[in-house]
C-alpha positions as CSV (number, residue, x, y, z in Angstrom):
1,M,-8.0,44.6,2.7
2,S,-9.4,42.3,5.4
3,K,-7.3,39.9,7.1
4,T,-10.6,37.3,7.6
5,T,-11.3,34.8,4.8
6,R,-11.9,31.7,4.8
7,A,-8.7,30.4,5.1
8,T,-8.0,32.2,8.1
9,Q,-11.3,31.3,9.8
10,T,-10.1,27.7,9.1
11,L,-6.8,28.0,11.2
12,D,-8.8,29.7,13.9
13,R,-11.6,27.0,14.0
14,L,-8.5,24.6,14.1
15,K,-6.4,26.8,16.7
16,I,-3.5,26.9,14.7
17,T,-1.0,29.5,15.4
18,F,-0.7,31.4,12.3
19,T,0.4,35.4,11.3
20,T,-0.8,37.4,8.3
21,V,1.4,39.3,5.8
22,T,-0.1,42.0,3.6
23,Y,1.6,42.9,0.0
24,E,0.8,44.6,-3.2
25,Y,-0.4,42.0,-5.3
26,D,0.4,42.8,-9.2
27,P,-1.8,40.8,-11.6
28,N,0.6,41.5,-14.4
29,A,3.4,39.2,-12.6
30,D,4.6,36.6,-14.5
31,R,4.8,34.3,-11.7
32,I,2.4,35.3,-8.8
33,G,4.1,33.5,-6.4
34,L,7.9,34.7,-7.2
35,Q,6.3,38.2,-6.8
36,A,4.7,37.2,-3.5
37,A,8.3,36.0,-2.0
38,E,9.9,38.9,-3.2
39,A,7.0,41.3,-1.7
40,I,7.5,40.2,1.6
41,G,10.6,39.6,1.5
42,E,10.7,35.8,1.6
43,E,13.2,33.2,0.0
44,P,11.0,31.5,-2.7
45,R,11.0,28.0,-1.1
46,K,9.2,29.0,1.6
47,V,6.2,30.7,0.2
48,L,4.5,28.3,-1.5
49,K,2.0,28.9,-4.4
50,T,-1.5,26.8,-4.6
51,L,-2.5,24.8,-7.5
52,M,-5.3,23.3,-8.4
53,A,-5.0,20.4,-10.6
54,E,-7.0,16.9,-11.8
55,V,-5.6,13.6,-11.7
56,D,-7.0,11.1,-13.8
57,G,-10.4,13.7,-14.1
58,K,-11.0,14.0,-10.4
59,P,-9.9,17.1,-8.9
60,V,-7.1,17.8,-6.2
61,C,-4.9,20.7,-4.7
62,V,-1.5,21.4,-5.0
63,V,0.6,23.4,-3.2
64,V,4.7,23.5,-4.0
65,P,7.7,26.3,-3.4
66,S,6.7,29.1,-6.0
67,D,10.7,28.9,-7.2
68,H,9.8,25.1,-8.8
69,E,7.0,23.5,-11.1
70,V,4.9,20.3,-10.3
71,S,5.6,17.2,-12.0
72,M,2.3,16.0,-14.0
73,K,4.6,12.7,-13.3
74,K,4.8,12.9,-9.8
75,L,1.8,14.5,-8.9
76,A,-0.3,11.5,-10.5
77,S,1.8,8.9,-8.9
78,A,1.4,10.7,-5.2
79,F,-2.5,10.5,-5.7
80,G,-2.2,7.2,-6.5
81,G,-3.2,8.1,-10.4
82,K,-1.9,7.8,-14.1
83,S,-2.4,11.1,-15.3
84,A,-2.5,14.7,-14.0
85,H,-2.9,17.7,-15.8
86,M,-3.7,21.5,-14.6
87,M,-6.8,22.9,-14.3
88,K,-8.1,25.6,-16.5
89,P,-8.3,28.8,-14.2
90,A,-11.9,29.4,-14.4
91,D,-12.6,25.5,-13.4
92,A,-10.0,26.1,-10.3
93,E,-12.1,29.3,-9.5
94,R,-15.1,27.4,-9.2
95,A,-13.9,24.7,-7.1
96,T,-12.6,26.8,-4.3
97,G,-14.5,30.0,-4.3
98,Y,-11.1,31.9,-4.9
99,H,-9.4,34.1,-7.4
100,V,-6.8,33.3,-9.1
101,G,-3.8,35.1,-7.5
102,G,-5.6,34.3,-4.4
103,I,-6.4,30.6,-4.3
104,S,-5.5,29.0,-0.8
105,P,-5.4,25.7,0.1
106,L,-7.0,26.5,3.3
107,G,-11.4,27.1,3.1
108,Q,-11.8,25.7,-0.3
109,K,-15.5,25.5,-1.3
110,K,-15.2,21.7,-1.8
111,L,-12.9,19.8,-0.4
112,V,-10.1,17.9,-2.1
113,P,-7.6,15.9,-1.5
114,T,-4.1,18.1,-0.9
115,A,-0.8,17.2,-1.6
116,I,2.3,19.6,-0.3
117,E,5.9,19.2,-1.7
118,I,7.5,17.2,1.1
119,T,10.4,19.4,1.1
120,A,8.4,22.3,2.4
121,L,8.1,20.8,6.0
122,E,11.9,21.3,6.0
123,E,11.6,24.6,6.8
124,P,11.1,26.2,10.1
125,Y,8.0,28.1,8.1
126,I,6.2,28.3,5.1
127,F,3.6,30.9,3.5
128,I,0.3,30.2,1.9
129,N,-1.9,32.2,0.1
130,G,-4.3,33.7,2.7
131,G,-7.5,33.5,0.3
132,Q,-7.4,37.0,-1.1
133,R,-4.8,38.6,-3.9
134,G,-1.9,40.3,-1.4
135,L,-2.8,38.4,1.8
136,Q,0.0,35.4,2.7
137,I,-0.5,33.5,5.9
138,R,2.8,32.5,7.7
139,L,2.7,29.1,9.6
140,A,4.5,25.9,10.6
141,P,4.7,23.7,7.6
142,K,3.1,20.6,9.8
143,D,0.5,22.7,10.9
144,A,-0.5,23.4,7.2
145,K,0.2,20.0,6.7
146,D,-2.6,18.8,9.4
147,A,-4.9,21.5,8.3
148,L,-5.1,20.4,4.9
149,K,-4.7,16.8,5.7
150,A,-2.6,17.0,2.9
151,I,-0.2,14.2,1.9
152,A,4.0,15.2,1.8
153,A,5.2,13.7,-1.5
154,P,7.9,14.8,-3.9
155,L,5.6,16.9,-6.4
156,I,8.5,18.9,-8.0
157,A,9.9,18.7,-11.5
């Protein structure tokens, strides 16, 4: 498995310190983020999942702890919208250039507004998807927020 992806290249270009961790991806896992957390031996609240959604019909990227669900009401509010819904997997893959299970918030094909769950910023470090199945990036939450030009907001249900 290559540890060089558009996500890691983005962090390199921004001169952000990070490490990568590989694990055995289980395509049959009920919850991919929780499976990743277990596989790398980290608490689920530190392993963030990347979700693609639409707020008032416009694409957005959402990064939340893998042991929580996104509140669509809070998501819409975070972006000043009225309604939000999850993108269909095929649409998320087309928008990001990544495959489901390997969608990173970094290095996506099209830059879209991104929100990160505010409680994740309290952690000493977090993991985000590295841009391929079975690859996680460990970095400081503030660095992730800055690299993503993300807003921090309460997003979980």
